[in-house]
N, C-alpha and C positions, 0 to 999 in steps of 0.2 A: 565532584560530580555533577553531571550534566541532569536538569530536572526533565525526567517527560511523564508530562499531563495524561497519556493513553492510559498509563494505570491508577492515579488519579480518581476514581470515582465523584470522590465529593470535588473536580473541578472540571468536568467536559462541559461547562459551559463556556469555560477558560477556555478548555481546545478548539472548541466550534468558533469563537471568533481571531480564534491565533489564522486555524488552519485558511478560513477564512478571508484575512488578510494578507497570508504568503499564498494567493491559490496562486495566479501566476507565474511566481517564481518554481510555489510545484509545478504546474502542468510545465511548464521551462523542461524543469528537469528530470518530470518522467518524460517527453516523447525524446531528449539524448538519451535518456534508458536505452529506452526502448529502439533505439535507430541502430543503437552497437547490438545489442541481443539479437535484435532480426540480422545481424549479417551472419548470425550460427546458423546451424541446423538448429530445427523445432527442438530438440530432444534435446541439441547444448543450449540453447533459452532459457529453456525450461530449468536446465539442470543450475546453467549458471541464477536464475533470478532467484531463486532456491540461495545460493552459494553467499547471492548477495545478502540478503536480507538475514542473514542466521552472523555475517560477516557482523553484519548494520548493531540489530539488537544483541551482542556479544561486547561490541564497544560502548555502547549506551546503560547495557543490566553488567552491575557490579559482580551479584549473584545469579550462581547458574536458575533460584526457584524463580527469582520478578525476573530471569530471562524466558524462563518457559511460560511466566506467566501474560507476559509481552506478546510472549508468539502466542499464547491460546485467542487474546485478543484479535491478534491479525491478521487468524483465521478467522474467526468470526468477520471481521471487515469485511476479509477477500470472498467470504459467500454471502455476503451483502452485497456489494460488485458485483457478484456475478448474477443475480435474482437482476438485480439493473438492468445491466446490460445485459439478460435476456428477453426480458419483460422488457424494455424501450426496441429491443428488435424484431418484440412477435405487435408490436405496436404500430412498426412504424416497415414494413417490409420494402426492402432492394435495401433501408438505408443501414451505415454504418454504426454499430452502438458508439456509447459514447466510452471512450477509453475512460476519463476520470472523472469524481463526483466531488 
């Protein structure tokens, strides 16, 4: 089984280090995914991104309850990213909000 640190409350420091270390690769993957999704209609892109996230979670989590917990964690992350993106846009009029943090 693949270890998912997102759900390990006592290992969040390790998660942060891993994300920071892999940041360039993560950003490249996000840009590639967005490039593909942006070829769709806006509704199609939103639907597809939800489908991608669902497939990813199912592939990582062996049980439905653990998958639901990971989804709740991801929802909180997305909410935080939205707050950051809109705060950035408000602070820098005319600037594009960052796509990843």
